[in-house]
C-alpha positions in Angstrom: 18.1 11.6 21.0 15.0 9.7 20.9 14.5 6.3 20.4 13.4 5.5 16.8 9.6 4.6 16.4 8.5 0.2 16.3 6.7 -1.0 14.1 3.1 -0.2 16.1 4.1 3.8 16.2 5.1 4.1 12.2 2.2 1.9 11.5 -0.3 4.4 13.7 1.4 7.6 12.1 1.1 6.3 8.3 -2.7 5.6 9.9 -3.5 9.2 10.1 -1.9 10.7 6.6 -4.1 8.1 5.7 -7.3 9.2 7.9 -6.3 12.6 7.1 -7.0 12.1 2.8 -11.3 13.3 2.8 -11.4 9.7 -0.5 -9.8 7.0 2.2 -11.2 8.2 5.2 -14.7 7.5 2.9 -13.6 3.8 2.0 -12.3 3.3 6.4 -9.4 2.3 4.9 -7.4 0.8 8.5 -4.1 -0.4 8.3 -4.4 -3.9 8.9 -0.5 -4.8 9.1 2.2 -5.6 8.0 5.0 -9.4 7.8 7.5 -10.8 6.2 7.5 -7.9 3.6 4.0 -8.0 2.8 1.5 -4.4 4.3 -2.3 -5.5 4.8 -4.8 -2.5 4.7 -8.7 -4.0 5.3 -12.3 -1.3 4.2 -15.9 -2.6 5.0 -17.7 -3.6 1.6 -20.2 -1.1 2.7 -18.4 1.8 2.5 -16.9 0.8 -0.6 -20.3 -1.7 -2.8 -21.3 -0.9 -6.1 -24.7 -1.2 -8.0 -24.0 -4.6 -7.8 -24.0 -5.7 -4.2 -19.6 -6.1 -4.8 -16.8 -4.5 -4.3 -16.3 -1.4 -6.4 -13.4 -1.0 -9.4 -12.3 2.1 -8.1 -12.1 1.3 -4.3 -10.4 -2.0 -4.8 -8.2 0.3 -6.8 -6.9 3.0 -4.4 -7.1 0.1 -1.7 -4.7 -1.6 -3.7 -2.2 1.5 -3.8 -2.5 2.3 -1.2 -1.2 -0.4 -0.1 1.4 -0.3 -2.4 2.7 3.4 -1.1 2.3 2.6 2.5 4.3 -0.5 1.9 7.4 2.0 0.9 6.9 4.5 3.1 6.8 2.0 6.3 9.9 0.1 4.1 11.8 3.8 4.5 10.6 5.0 8.0 11.6 2.7 9.1 15.2 3.0 7.3 15.3 6.2 8.4 14.2 8.5 5.9 11.8 11.0 5.7 10.7 10.8 1.9 7.5 11.7 -0.4 6.3 8.8 -2.1 4.0 8.6 -5.5 3.4 6.2 -7.8 4.2 6.9 -11.2 2.3 4.0 -12.9 0.5 1.1 -12.6 -1.6 -1.2 -13.9 -5.1 -2.5 -12.5 -6.0 -6.6 -13.4 -9.6 -7.2 -12.0 -10.0 -10.8 -11.8 -13.1 -12.3 -10.1 -16.3 -10.1 -8.5 -15.4 -9.4 -4.2 -18.3 -9.5 -1.9 -16.5 -9.1 1.2 -14.4 -6.1 3.0 -11.7 -5.4 0.7 -8.3 -6.9 1.8 -5.4 -4.8 0.5 -1.3 -7.1 0.4 1.4 -5.6 -1.1 4.5 -6.7 -1.3 8.2 -5.7 -3.5 7.7 -8.0 -6.7 10.0 -11.0 -6.6 13.1 -9.5 -9.2 13.1 -6.2 -6.4 15.6 -5.3 -3.5 14.5 -3.4 -0.7 18.6 -3.0 0.2 19.2 -1.4 -3.2 16.1 0.8 -3.7 17.4 1.6 0.2 20.8 2.3 -1.1 20.1 4.0 -3.6 17.6 6.3 -2.2 20.3 7.3 0.8 22.8 8.5 -1.8 20.0 9.8 -4.6 17.2 11.0 -2.5 15.7 9.3 -5.2 14.6 5.8 -5.8 12.0 4.0 -7.7 10.7 -0.1 -6.3 7.9 -2.4 -8.6 5.3 -3.4 -6.0 2.1 -5.9 -6.7 -0.8 -5.7 -4.6 -3.6 -8.2 -4.8 -7.0 -8.7 -3.2 -7.5 -12.2 -2.3 -10.2 -14.4 -3.3 -11.5 -18.1 -4.3 -10.2 -21.0 -3.6 -6.1 -19.2 -3.0 -6.7 -16.9 -6.4 -6.5 -13.1 -7.1 -9.7 -11.5 -7.4 -7.5 -7.9 -8.1 -4.3 -7.2 -9.0 -2.5 -3.9 -9.0 1.3 -3.6 -9.9 3.0 -0.5 -9.9 6.0 1.7 -9.9 6.8 4.3 -6.8 8.8 6.6 -7.0 10.4 8.5 -3.6 11.9 11.8 -3.3 13.8 12.8 0.1 11.7 16.2 1.7 13.8 19.3 1.3 
């Protein structure tokens, strides 16, 4: 029996998945880490800039969506599950222009419970969870945020 993968191994495997998606590779998205129940990813402004010299809205939405996807996928993998994760629905709010690199940070919403999500997945082979992802802005306020519902299905 092989030893379970470490957190860095799981993050590396997820990065490989991201790198195989051409639009994501073009954005130069990198997983920045996972700590305190929060996953972070980054992408350089230079690869995601619009005609005004700030972050392209589509890149912000993509980075926030991918941060949520990576968070849910990571939590499932850390619990020993192999699943396909999808964003079922989401809402993005753009609150301020971003003139620096993208830095999406995703976590489950306060009302969500990872233990319940994982137990439901173990029992039914599918589960859903609400995630909030934010792009930091000025003075501790988010420049953009995504609220989304992610669903996971056991791989067959």
